[in-house]
Structures are given as structure tokens and as C-alpha cells.
VEXDREN-921596 format. One record per residue (C-alpha): x, y, z; residue in one letter. Coordinates in Angstrom, 3 decimals. Layout:
N
<X: X, Y: Y, Z: Z, rest: A>
...
END
This chain:
378
<X: 4.619, Y: -26.425, Z: 20.411, rest: X>
<X: 2.253, Y: -23.889, Z: 19.179, rest: X>
<X: 1.135, Y: -23.338, Z: 15.732, rest: X>
<X: 3.388, Y: -21.994, Z: 12.689, rest: X>
<X: 2.357, Y: -18.725, Z: 11.200, rest: X>
<X: 3.912, Y: -16.925, Z: 8.307, rest: X>
<X: 3.263, Y: -13.299, Z: 8.057, rest: X>
<X: 3.498, Y: -12.899, Z: 4.081, rest: X>
<X: 4.564, Y: -9.427, Z: 3.090, rest: X>
<X: 3.923, Y: -8.984, Z: -0.827, rest: X>
<X: 5.117, Y: -6.018, Z: -0.473, rest: X>
<X: 2.390, Y: -3.601, Z: -2.753, rest: X>
<X: 2.397, Y: 0.349, Z: -3.191, rest: X>
<X: -1.139, Y: 0.325, Z: -1.453, rest: X>
<X: 0.335, Y: -1.446, Z: 1.702, rest: X>
<X: 4.291, Y: -0.220, Z: 2.630, rest: X>
<X: 3.908, Y: 3.105, Z: 3.445, rest: X>
<X: 1.820, Y: 2.328, Z: 6.432, rest: X>
<X: 4.801, Y: 1.505, Z: 8.329, rest: X>
<X: 8.393, Y: 1.440, Z: 7.574, rest: X>
<X: 9.973, Y: 0.607, Z: 10.847, rest: X>
<X: 7.053, Y: -1.777, Z: 12.277, rest: X>
<X: 5.442, Y: -3.014, Z: 9.154, rest: X>
<X: 1.638, Y: -3.224, Z: 8.445, rest: X>
<X: 1.935, Y: -6.288, Z: 10.646, rest: X>
<X: 2.919, Y: -4.199, Z: 13.777, rest: X>
<X: 0.750, Y: -1.198, Z: 12.780, rest: X>
<X: -2.571, Y: -0.581, Z: 15.048, rest: X>
<X: -5.447, Y: -1.599, Z: 12.858, rest: X>
<X: -8.135, Y: -1.766, Z: 15.657, rest: X>
<X: -7.476, Y: -2.170, Z: 19.167, rest: X>
<X: -4.122, Y: -3.738, Z: 18.424, rest: X>
<X: -2.298, Y: -4.467, Z: 15.910, rest: X>
<X: -2.211, Y: -7.648, Z: 13.630, rest: X>
<X: 1.048, Y: -9.403, Z: 15.191, rest: X>
<X: -0.402, Y: -8.353, Z: 18.543, rest: X>
<X: -3.887, Y: -9.833, Z: 17.858, rest: X>
<X: -2.360, Y: -13.162, Z: 16.428, rest: X>
<X: -0.538, Y: -13.292, Z: 19.931, rest: X>
<X: -3.170, Y: -13.008, Z: 21.947, rest: X>
<X: -5.556, Y: -15.542, Z: 20.006, rest: X>
<X: -2.401, Y: -17.782, Z: 19.638, rest: X>
<X: 0.198, Y: -17.178, Z: 22.496, rest: X>
<X: 2.226, Y: -20.393, Z: 21.385, rest: X>
<X: 2.260, Y: -19.529, Z: 17.924, rest: X>
<X: 5.710, Y: -19.824, Z: 15.973, rest: X>
<X: 5.747, Y: -16.756, Z: 13.810, rest: X>
<X: 8.121, Y: -15.894, Z: 10.350, rest: X>
<X: 7.981, Y: -12.995, Z: 8.530, rest: X>
<X: 8.626, Y: -12.939, Z: 4.490, rest: X>
<X: 9.364, Y: -9.831, Z: 2.569, rest: X>
<X: 10.830, Y: -9.682, Z: -0.687, rest: X>
<X: 13.823, Y: -7.873, Z: 0.337, rest: X>
<X: 16.132, Y: -10.174, Z: 2.125, rest: X>
<X: 17.905, Y: -7.658, Z: 4.356, rest: X>
<X: 14.679, Y: -5.970, Z: 5.460, rest: X>
<X: 12.806, Y: -9.237, Z: 6.400, rest: X>
<X: 15.888, Y: -9.811, Z: 8.746, rest: X>
<X: 15.514, Y: -6.289, Z: 10.550, rest: X>
<X: 11.517, Y: -6.126, Z: 10.197, rest: X>
<X: 11.706, Y: -9.291, Z: 11.962, rest: X>
<X: 13.349, Y: -8.310, Z: 15.030, rest: X>
<X: 10.907, Y: -5.533, Z: 14.907, rest: X>
<X: 8.269, Y: -7.856, Z: 15.226, rest: X>
<X: 9.691, Y: -10.460, Z: 17.616, rest: X>
<X: 9.140, Y: -13.139, Z: 14.782, rest: X>
<X: 11.577, Y: -15.247, Z: 12.680, rest: X>
<X: 13.022, Y: -14.004, Z: 9.228, rest: X>
<X: 11.816, Y: -16.508, Z: 6.726, rest: X>
<X: 15.547, Y: -16.910, Z: 4.817, rest: X>
<X: 16.417, Y: -18.211, Z: 8.267, rest: X>
<X: 14.571, Y: -20.949, Z: 8.480, rest: X>
<X: 13.835, Y: -22.237, Z: 4.794, rest: X>
<X: 16.424, Y: -22.210, Z: 1.832, rest: X>
<X: 16.777, Y: -18.615, Z: -0.159, rest: X>
<X: 15.659, Y: -20.412, Z: -3.572, rest: X>
<X: 12.316, Y: -20.826, Z: -2.018, rest: X>
<X: 12.184, Y: -16.834, Z: -1.867, rest: X>
<X: 13.632, Y: -16.427, Z: -5.156, rest: X>
<X: 11.541, Y: -18.686, Z: -6.864, rest: X>
<X: 8.593, Y: -17.115, Z: -5.221, rest: X>
<X: 9.842, Y: -13.336, Z: -6.854, rest: X>
<X: 10.103, Y: -14.759, Z: -10.013, rest: X>
<X: 6.492, Y: -16.135, Z: -9.869, rest: X>
<X: 7.293, Y: -19.624, Z: -10.358, rest: X>
<X: 5.669, Y: -20.633, Z: -7.059, rest: X>
<X: 4.185, Y: -19.782, Z: -4.038, rest: X>
<X: 5.518, Y: -22.534, Z: -2.142, rest: X>
<X: 6.969, Y: -20.002, Z: 0.632, rest: X>
<X: 3.263, Y: -20.627, Z: 2.211, rest: X>
<X: 3.464, Y: -24.240, Z: 2.174, rest: X>
<X: 5.576, Y: -24.896, Z: 5.509, rest: X>
<X: 3.043, Y: -23.097, Z: 7.745, rest: X>
<X: -0.213, Y: -23.670, Z: 9.230, rest: X>
<X: -1.576, Y: -20.849, Z: 8.403, rest: X>
<X: -0.513, Y: -17.342, Z: 6.361, rest: X>
<X: -1.432, Y: -13.615, Z: 7.019, rest: X>
<X: -1.290, Y: -11.679, Z: 4.055, rest: X>
<X: -0.102, Y: -8.127, Z: 4.014, rest: X>
<X: -3.055, Y: -7.512, Z: 1.406, rest: X>
<X: -5.629, Y: -7.678, Z: 4.142, rest: X>
<X: -3.927, Y: -4.300, Z: 5.483, rest: X>
<X: -3.557, Y: -2.117, Z: 2.178, rest: X>
<X: -4.324, Y: 1.327, Z: 2.974, rest: X>
<X: -7.953, Y: 1.738, Z: 1.692, rest: X>
<X: -8.617, Y: -1.477, Z: 3.109, rest: X>
<X: -7.322, Y: -0.839, Z: 6.422, rest: X>
<X: -9.974, Y: 2.169, Z: 6.431, rest: X>
<X: -12.964, Y: 0.169, Z: 4.892, rest: X>
<X: -12.135, Y: -2.606, Z: 8.073, rest: X>
<X: -11.496, Y: -0.290, Z: 10.619, rest: X>
<X: -15.251, Y: -0.504, Z: 12.098, rest: X>
<X: -15.817, Y: -3.975, Z: 11.967, rest: X>
<X: -12.101, Y: -4.550, Z: 13.666, rest: X>
<X: -12.897, Y: -2.070, Z: 16.331, rest: X>
<X: -16.519, Y: -4.019, Z: 16.987, rest: X>
<X: -14.779, Y: -7.547, Z: 17.066, rest: X>
<X: -11.562, Y: -6.142, Z: 19.002, rest: X>
<X: -14.011, Y: -5.061, Z: 21.714, rest: X>
<X: -16.003, Y: -7.912, Z: 21.899, rest: X>
<X: -12.830, Y: -10.016, Z: 22.437, rest: X>
<X: -11.410, Y: -7.538, Z: 24.908, rest: X>
<X: -14.520, Y: -8.100, Z: 26.943, rest: X>
<X: -14.619, Y: -11.449, Z: 26.869, rest: X>
<X: -11.315, Y: -11.556, Z: 28.145, rest: X>
<X: -12.311, Y: -9.085, Z: 31.126, rest: X>
<X: -10.281, Y: -5.829, Z: 29.865, rest: X>
<X: -13.589, Y: -4.056, Z: 29.716, rest: X>
<X: -16.383, Y: -3.512, Z: 32.008, rest: X>
<X: -19.552, Y: -1.836, Z: 30.131, rest: X>
<X: -21.143, Y: 1.289, Z: 31.683, rest: X>
<X: -23.848, Y: 0.790, Z: 33.706, rest: X>
<X: -24.613, Y: 4.593, Z: 34.138, rest: X>
<X: -23.099, Y: 7.853, Z: 32.540, rest: X>
<X: -20.893, Y: 9.653, Z: 35.666, rest: X>
<X: -21.801, Y: 12.958, Z: 36.699, rest: X>
<X: -21.494, Y: 15.288, Z: 33.949, rest: X>
<X: -20.913, Y: 13.134, Z: 31.102, rest: X>
<X: -23.576, Y: 12.272, Z: 28.515, rest: X>
<X: -24.247, Y: 9.314, Z: 26.513, rest: X>
<X: -26.429, Y: 9.653, Z: 23.002, rest: X>
<X: -27.183, Y: 6.125, Z: 22.236, rest: X>
<X: -26.681, Y: 3.035, Z: 24.826, rest: X>
<X: -24.370, Y: 3.441, Z: 28.085, rest: X>
<X: -23.665, Y: -0.294, Z: 27.851, rest: X>
<X: -22.111, Y: 0.291, Z: 24.557, rest: X>
<X: -19.359, Y: 2.004, Z: 26.376, rest: X>
<X: -16.847, Y: -0.165, Z: 27.734, rest: X>
<X: -14.327, Y: 1.309, Z: 29.936, rest: X>
<X: -11.108, Y: 0.013, Z: 31.828, rest: X>
<X: -11.270, Y: 0.446, Z: 35.632, rest: X>
<X: -8.379, Y: 2.674, Z: 35.007, rest: X>
<X: -10.088, Y: 5.099, Z: 32.427, rest: X>
<X: -11.062, Y: 8.602, Z: 33.340, rest: X>
<X: -14.163, Y: 10.437, Z: 31.540, rest: X>
<X: -14.684, Y: 13.811, Z: 32.877, rest: X>
<X: -17.570, Y: 16.159, Z: 32.778, rest: X>
<X: -18.727, Y: 17.778, Z: 29.738, rest: X>
<X: -17.790, Y: 14.260, Z: 27.907, rest: X>
<X: -20.291, Y: 13.228, Z: 25.273, rest: X>
<X: -20.043, Y: 9.774, Z: 23.931, rest: X>
<X: -22.265, Y: 8.624, Z: 21.019, rest: X>
<X: -23.033, Y: 4.961, Z: 20.638, rest: X>
<X: -25.610, Y: 5.231, Z: 17.772, rest: X>
<X: -23.057, Y: 3.926, Z: 15.333, rest: X>
<X: -21.241, Y: 1.626, Z: 17.374, rest: X>
<X: -19.928, Y: 0.752, Z: 20.222, rest: X>
<X: -16.897, Y: 2.867, Z: 22.135, rest: X>
<X: -13.956, Y: 1.495, Z: 24.292, rest: X>
<X: -11.565, Y: 3.509, Z: 26.781, rest: X>
<X: -8.554, Y: 1.660, Z: 27.647, rest: X>
<X: -6.471, Y: 1.655, Z: 31.106, rest: X>
<X: -5.455, Y: 5.166, Z: 32.239, rest: X>
<X: -6.941, Y: 6.870, Z: 29.482, rest: X>
<X: -8.418, Y: 10.192, Z: 29.873, rest: X>
<X: -11.145, Y: 11.735, Z: 28.082, rest: X>
<X: -11.023, Y: 15.415, Z: 28.855, rest: X>
<X: -14.005, Y: 18.233, Z: 28.982, rest: X>
<X: -15.609, Y: 19.368, Z: 26.023, rest: X>
<X: -14.673, Y: 16.219, Z: 24.041, rest: X>
<X: -17.401, Y: 14.353, Z: 21.580, rest: X>
<X: -16.385, Y: 10.831, Z: 20.414, rest: X>
<X: -18.715, Y: 8.707, Z: 18.493, rest: X>
<X: -17.817, Y: 4.792, Z: 17.567, rest: X>
<X: -16.990, Y: 2.816, Z: 16.601, rest: X>
<X: -13.940, Y: 4.241, Z: 18.450, rest: X>
<X: -11.205, Y: 3.184, Z: 20.816, rest: X>
<X: -8.967, Y: 5.260, Z: 23.062, rest: X>
<X: -5.542, Y: 3.168, Z: 23.817, rest: X>
<X: -3.703, Y: 2.963, Z: 27.530, rest: X>
<X: -2.308, Y: 6.357, Z: 28.638, rest: X>
<X: -3.587, Y: 8.316, Z: 25.813, rest: X>
<X: -5.601, Y: 11.825, Z: 26.316, rest: X>
<X: -8.121, Y: 13.211, Z: 24.567, rest: X>
<X: -8.793, Y: 16.721, Z: 25.074, rest: X>
<X: -11.460, Y: 19.259, Z: 23.624, rest: X>
<X: -11.312, Y: 16.763, Z: 20.579, rest: X>
<X: -14.017, Y: 15.373, Z: 17.952, rest: X>
<X: -13.615, Y: 11.900, Z: 17.633, rest: X>
<X: -15.894, Y: 10.667, Z: 14.262, rest: X>
<X: -15.960, Y: 6.897, Z: 14.143, rest: X>
<X: -14.496, Y: 4.569, Z: 13.320, rest: X>
<X: -10.988, Y: 5.732, Z: 14.727, rest: X>
<X: -8.476, Y: 4.213, Z: 17.116, rest: X>
<X: -5.805, Y: 5.827, Z: 18.808, rest: X>
<X: -2.759, Y: 4.305, Z: 19.999, rest: X>
<X: -1.228, Y: 4.223, Z: 23.236, rest: X>
<X: 0.143, Y: 7.281, Z: 25.062, rest: X>
<X: -1.653, Y: 9.168, Z: 22.260, rest: X>
<X: -2.420, Y: 12.777, Z: 22.739, rest: X>
<X: -4.964, Y: 14.441, Z: 20.330, rest: X>
<X: -7.248, Y: 17.465, Z: 20.133, rest: X>
<X: -9.473, Y: 18.935, Z: 17.275, rest: X>
<X: -11.287, Y: 16.893, Z: 14.926, rest: X>
<X: -10.469, Y: 13.460, Z: 13.549, rest: X>
<X: -12.750, Y: 11.250, Z: 12.020, rest: X>
<X: -12.021, Y: 7.648, Z: 10.180, rest: X>
<X: -8.341, Y: 7.206, Z: 11.247, rest: X>
<X: -5.765, Y: 5.282, Z: 12.476, rest: X>
<X: -3.309, Y: 7.026, Z: 15.201, rest: X>
<X: 0.163, Y: 4.518, Z: 15.747, rest: X>
<X: 1.555, Y: 4.711, Z: 19.388, rest: X>
<X: 3.206, Y: 7.917, Z: 20.812, rest: X>
<X: 1.824, Y: 10.204, Z: 18.423, rest: X>
<X: 0.499, Y: 13.702, Z: 19.122, rest: X>
<X: -2.349, Y: 15.578, Z: 17.338, rest: X>
<X: -3.169, Y: 17.732, Z: 20.479, rest: X>
<X: -4.253, Y: 20.924, Z: 18.769, rest: X>
<X: -6.840, Y: 22.104, Z: 16.486, rest: X>
<X: -6.828, Y: 20.787, Z: 12.746, rest: X>
<X: -8.439, Y: 18.159, Z: 10.848, rest: X>
<X: -7.386, Y: 14.682, Z: 10.284, rest: X>
<X: -9.488, Y: 12.552, Z: 8.344, rest: X>
<X: -9.389, Y: 9.398, Z: 6.517, rest: X>
<X: -5.834, Y: 8.918, Z: 7.192, rest: X>
<X: -3.057, Y: 6.529, Z: 8.729, rest: X>
<X: -0.831, Y: 7.707, Z: 11.056, rest: X>
<X: 2.464, Y: 5.727, Z: 11.855, rest: X>
<X: 4.103, Y: 5.699, Z: 15.280, rest: X>
<X: 5.772, Y: 8.655, Z: 17.089, rest: X>
<X: 4.241, Y: 11.271, Z: 14.648, rest: X>
<X: 3.886, Y: 14.673, Z: 16.047, rest: X>
<X: 1.405, Y: 17.075, Z: 13.998, rest: X>
<X: 1.611, Y: 20.323, Z: 14.865, rest: X>
<X: -1.151, Y: 22.862, Z: 15.448, rest: X>
<X: -3.815, Y: 23.041, Z: 12.821, rest: X>
<X: -2.197, Y: 20.322, Z: 10.724, rest: X>
<X: -5.217, Y: 19.686, Z: 8.670, rest: X>
<X: -5.460, Y: 17.034, Z: 6.024, rest: X>
<X: -7.748, Y: 17.136, Z: 2.889, rest: X>
<X: -9.668, Y: 13.773, Z: 2.222, rest: X>
<X: -11.885, Y: 14.277, Z: -0.892, rest: X>
<X: -10.996, Y: 15.926, Z: -3.956, rest: X>
<X: -12.825, Y: 18.982, Z: -5.427, rest: X>
<X: -14.275, Y: 16.719, Z: -8.186, rest: X>
<X: -14.960, Y: 13.744, Z: -5.975, rest: X>
<X: -12.931, Y: 11.524, Z: -7.837, rest: X>
<X: -11.115, Y: 8.348, Z: -6.512, rest: X>
<X: -8.233, Y: 9.231, Z: -4.628, rest: X>
<X: -4.948, Y: 7.990, Z: -5.914, rest: X>
<X: -1.344, Y: 7.774, Z: -4.119, rest: X>
<X: 1.569, Y: 9.079, Z: -5.915, rest: X>
<X: 4.414, Y: 6.787, Z: -4.735, rest: X>
<X: 7.581, Y: 4.825, Z: -6.123, rest: X>
<X: 7.498, Y: 1.822, Z: -7.704, rest: X>
<X: 10.194, Y: 0.478, Z: -5.603, rest: X>
<X: 10.311, Y: -0.417, Z: -2.323, rest: X>
<X: 13.520, Y: 1.749, Z: -1.331, rest: X>
<X: 12.617, Y: 4.999, Z: -3.376, rest: X>
<X: 16.322, Y: 5.541, Z: -4.314, rest: X>
<X: 16.127, Y: 2.505, Z: -6.546, rest: X>
<X: 12.856, Y: 3.251, Z: -8.546, rest: X>
<X: 11.877, Y: 5.291, Z: -10.959, rest: X>
<X: 9.238, Y: 8.279, Z: -10.662, rest: X>
<X: 6.432, Y: 7.931, Z: -8.372, rest: X>
<X: 3.586, Y: 6.670, Z: -10.384, rest: X>
<X: -0.360, Y: 6.943, Z: -9.338, rest: X>
<X: -1.828, Y: 3.817, Z: -7.167, rest: X>
<X: -5.568, Y: 3.831, Z: -7.248, rest: X>
<X: -7.168, Y: 3.420, Z: -3.701, rest: X>
<X: -10.988, Y: 2.448, Z: -4.884, rest: X>
<X: -12.051, Y: 5.115, Z: -2.519, rest: X>
<X: -13.806, Y: 8.889, Z: -2.877, rest: X>
<X: -12.640, Y: 9.548, Z: 0.356, rest: X>
<X: -8.786, Y: 9.201, Z: 1.536, rest: X>
<X: -6.536, Y: 11.718, Z: 3.542, rest: X>
<X: -3.036, Y: 11.027, Z: 3.917, rest: X>
<X: -0.292, Y: 8.255, Z: 5.200, rest: X>
<X: 2.011, Y: 9.936, Z: 7.620, rest: X>
<X: 4.960, Y: 7.194, Z: 8.096, rest: X>
<X: 6.540, Y: 6.597, Z: 11.248, rest: X>
<X: 8.625, Y: 9.092, Z: 13.180, rest: X>
<X: 7.620, Y: 12.458, Z: 11.213, rest: X>
<X: 7.362, Y: 15.403, Z: 12.546, rest: X>
<X: 4.680, Y: 18.075, Z: 10.610, rest: X>
<X: 4.877, Y: 21.978, Z: 11.110, rest: X>
<X: 2.290, Y: 23.935, Z: 12.565, rest: X>
<X: -0.016, Y: 25.279, Z: 9.883, rest: X>
<X: 0.671, Y: 22.889, Z: 7.315, rest: X>
<X: -1.802, Y: 21.327, Z: 4.679, rest: X>
<X: -1.742, Y: 17.998, Z: 3.175, rest: X>
<X: -3.523, Y: 17.063, Z: -0.095, rest: X>
<X: -5.831, Y: 14.204, Z: -0.789, rest: X>
<X: -3.537, Y: 11.276, Z: -1.058, rest: X>
<X: -0.421, Y: 12.771, Z: 0.213, rest: X>
<X: 2.352, Y: 10.112, Z: 1.379, rest: X>
<X: 5.069, Y: 11.452, Z: 3.787, rest: X>
<X: 7.466, Y: 8.919, Z: 4.718, rest: X>
<X: 9.539, Y: 7.711, Z: 7.660, rest: X>
<X: 11.312, Y: 9.872, Z: 9.171, rest: X>
<X: 10.576, Y: 13.547, Z: 7.312, rest: X>
<X: 10.859, Y: 16.873, Z: 9.000, rest: X>
<X: 8.132, Y: 18.916, Z: 7.216, rest: X>
<X: 8.069, Y: 22.729, Z: 7.354, rest: X>
<X: 7.726, Y: 25.597, Z: 5.787, rest: X>
<X: 5.133, Y: 25.347, Z: 3.036, rest: X>
<X: 2.750, Y: 22.675, Z: 1.765, rest: X>
<X: 4.687, Y: 19.631, Z: 1.326, rest: X>
<X: 4.448, Y: 17.734, Z: -2.385, rest: X>
<X: 2.315, Y: 14.533, Z: -2.628, rest: X>
<X: 5.007, Y: 12.734, Z: -2.003, rest: X>
<X: 8.010, Y: 13.429, Z: 0.117, rest: X>
<X: 10.983, Y: 10.402, Z: 0.536, rest: X>
<X: 12.369, Y: 8.775, Z: 4.004, rest: X>
<X: 14.296, Y: 11.164, Z: 6.102, rest: X>
<X: 13.255, Y: 14.436, Z: 4.108, rest: X>
<X: 14.161, Y: 17.799, Z: 5.473, rest: X>
<X: 11.838, Y: 20.567, Z: 4.804, rest: X>
<X: 10.932, Y: 21.215, Z: 0.940, rest: X>
<X: 14.312, Y: 21.789, Z: -0.572, rest: X>
<X: 15.309, Y: 17.927, Z: -0.923, rest: X>
<X: 18.007, Y: 17.973, Z: 1.966, rest: X>
<X: 18.195, Y: 14.944, Z: 4.524, rest: X>
<X: 17.763, Y: 14.356, Z: 7.875, rest: X>
<X: 21.241, Y: 12.954, Z: 8.951, rest: X>
<X: 20.813, Y: 10.024, Z: 10.679, rest: X>
<X: 22.839, Y: 10.840, Z: 13.654, rest: X>
<X: 20.443, Y: 13.429, Z: 13.992, rest: X>
<X: 17.423, Y: 11.512, Z: 13.764, rest: X>
<X: 18.384, Y: 9.247, Z: 16.516, rest: X>
<X: 19.699, Y: 12.000, Z: 18.366, rest: X>
<X: 16.169, Y: 13.618, Z: 18.468, rest: X>
<X: 14.307, Y: 9.781, Z: 18.873, rest: X>
<X: 16.388, Y: 9.764, Z: 22.283, rest: X>
<X: 14.648, Y: 13.042, Z: 23.385, rest: X>
<X: 11.615, Y: 12.083, Z: 22.143, rest: X>
<X: 11.168, Y: 8.815, Z: 23.346, rest: X>
<X: 11.868, Y: 9.536, Z: 27.157, rest: X>
<X: 9.143, Y: 12.065, Z: 27.150, rest: X>
<X: 7.301, Y: 9.263, Z: 27.393, rest: X>
<X: 9.293, Y: 6.724, Z: 29.366, rest: X>
<X: 10.461, Y: 5.145, Z: 26.376, rest: X>
<X: 13.735, Y: 3.926, Z: 25.327, rest: X>
<X: 15.318, Y: 3.729, Z: 21.761, rest: X>
<X: 16.291, Y: 0.005, Z: 21.474, rest: X>
<X: 19.062, Y: -1.557, Z: 18.836, rest: X>
<X: 16.021, Y: -2.779, Z: 17.036, rest: X>
<X: 14.997, Y: 0.549, Z: 16.003, rest: X>
<X: 18.266, Y: 1.913, Z: 15.512, rest: X>
<X: 19.443, Y: -0.691, Z: 13.391, rest: X>
<X: 16.226, Y: -0.584, Z: 11.299, rest: X>
<X: 16.662, Y: 3.277, Z: 11.155, rest: X>
<X: 20.251, Y: 2.970, Z: 9.694, rest: X>
<X: 19.019, Y: 0.368, Z: 7.320, rest: X>
<X: 16.391, Y: 2.558, Z: 5.942, rest: X>
<X: 18.690, Y: 5.685, Z: 5.944, rest: X>
<X: 21.328, Y: 3.982, Z: 4.097, rest: X>
<X: 19.251, Y: 2.306, Z: 1.410, rest: X>
<X: 17.444, Y: 5.839, Z: 0.462, rest: X>
<X: 20.413, Y: 7.698, Z: 0.613, rest: X>
<X: 20.423, Y: 8.526, Z: -3.233, rest: X>
<X: 16.613, Y: 9.561, Z: -2.855, rest: X>
<X: 17.851, Y: 13.165, Z: -2.099, rest: X>
<X: 21.231, Y: 15.584, Z: -1.022, rest: X>
<X: 22.433, Y: 15.323, Z: 2.317, rest: X>
<X: 21.847, Y: 18.157, Z: 4.832, rest: X>
<X: 24.318, Y: 19.591, Z: 7.556, rest: X>
<X: 21.978, Y: 19.412, Z: 10.221, rest: X>
END
């Protein structure tokens, strides 16, 4: 029997928008997501997930492949914790991973170190081989042995790899095309494509991503696309996101002041009051783009913008916060049936299917935030 581990989601305003569907524990923050890293280190671990909202806990546990905390322990423990009376919910577990480790600002602060540590662990497992000498037409600035390649990775002539500030890892079946520049620490996930792109580390690119243009100090979740010109800086992008050509983030205020998010006070925006500022303690921060968001060509995102799950962004520059399933700038909503049908079309392009757990989570989030804006006949 393996160890028992609790994923303790405290649902802070600085962490909840990183991923509504997969939670912060299922969102990439290096070569892996925290729950993936846990399973690599402790394959036999029994994992439980806690969230203040009982129904979300159940839905998210299914997505994570974990047990809901409330299915293992009495509800009164959760209620006492939420009332601030006790932290007893953690006492039954041998280890606790706290969502505070993955708040938005800290994700980017820790990204370079996590990439370095994850590469070292992957090399020890035999997943990567250090480059001996660059191939034809591939140029390395720094030390070639700090480039780590999966045997099935492909580097094409015209690629420049810069390891002076950290290592670079290119995973299975990933390709780096002509006129691409990658500065470490950086990771390109399995089946990803880097085409005519400038990756300025620390950067983590998820599996099956397509990237181009300029990306600096950012995370892209699995199956997301930013394949054209445009700048993505100091930003966190969820899974299954599409950023159209020339989508650009601002990651520095004109007065060089501290960046603040403007987000609802409660977990579900339809239940809370007006958005409130959440300081990040950082001068540089771009945007959080939630899971399954689509952003039209030429869109500019202001510093500290948060686009919540399932939004379809078009026709102008969005406000600092868009609620879940927003459809354009009018306050209309992406209808659930249309959203799921579009997901089916999008997922199959990457040989993926829309599973039951994803459908259930999407339906729960859509219903729970239905009063965040009027519905649309879409």
C-alpha cells in the first residue's frame, strides 16, 4: 500500500483561475503538472483532493483521477476547516500538497527552477540524452550538453539553442523548425511544434502545442495553439486554448507598478460581488487564459487580464476579467451544447475525445455560473 497524499486546494483568488477544469494540481508548471510529478515520484500513492465547494471537489477529483476528500472523511471536518476552526483535514494524510505553491505569480517565479529539476529527474529516468554535438544547421550558444533530446525529437536546420541561462529539453516527436530560437530553461513537450518562434526562458510548452512568434516566461497547457506572430509574456495559458494571429499580451505597466488581477471574490463569479484587485507582488505579469478559451486575431490583452474558462473572445479588446463562457464583448454566453460540440470538433483534430469527466465538469461550471451574464442564441 502506497503513501496517502492530500491535494489541498485552498481556492485562493491568485490560484483558482489557473485552471477551472484540471485545477492547479493538473496544470503544467514545468515538464509535468504537480499531480503527474507526484505519480512519477510515488506510483503507489493514494491521492485525495479537497476543495471548499463539495460539488467541484467531486468533479475535479474525477478529472485528476483522485478520491474526493468528502468520500473518505466526514463532512464536518470540511465544515470546521471552512469555518477556520481546525486544519484537521490534513491530519489523516502522510503528505499534503498545498495549492498555495501554485498561485499565479509563484508559478512563474518557480518555473525556471522546476524545469531544471524536472529535466534532471527525466535524465536520471533515461528519458533524455544530452546532445554531444549540434546537427547540421543547428547552432548552440553555450554548452551543447545542456541540450537534452528525446530520441524521437527533431531539430531542423536554422535552429538556435541558447543554454547560457539554463538547460533545454525537447520531448518525444516534438519538432523545432527553421528560424526558431530557444533560450533556456525551456521545455517543449511531446508532439509539440515550434515554428519560426522565439522562446525566451523560462518557458514550458505542453504536449501537442503549436507555437510561433515570441513567448517569454510563460506556460502553455497541453493542446494549446499560439502558432502565429504576436507576443505572449509572463502569462499562464490553460489547455485547449487557441490564440489567433497577432494576439498580444502586455506584461509591464506603463508606470512599472505592481500588477494586480481583477477577479471575483468568490469561487463562482455568479455568486460573488464585483471583482476586486488581487496583488501579485510582481512588476511583470501578463495574462491568465483559462482552459478551452478561443481568442480572435489581433486581440490585445492588458496587463493582469484574466479570461475565464470557455470564453470566445472577439470584436475588440476584452476587459480585465471575462467570466466563464463569455461570448464576445456583449455579455452573451457560449451555450453549453454548442461549447461541447465545438470541443468535440477541436479535440478530434489531436486524436482526442471529449470524455465523460470533462463533460460533467463543463456542465457543472456552466450551470453554476449561469447568472454571470445573459445567455446567447449561439
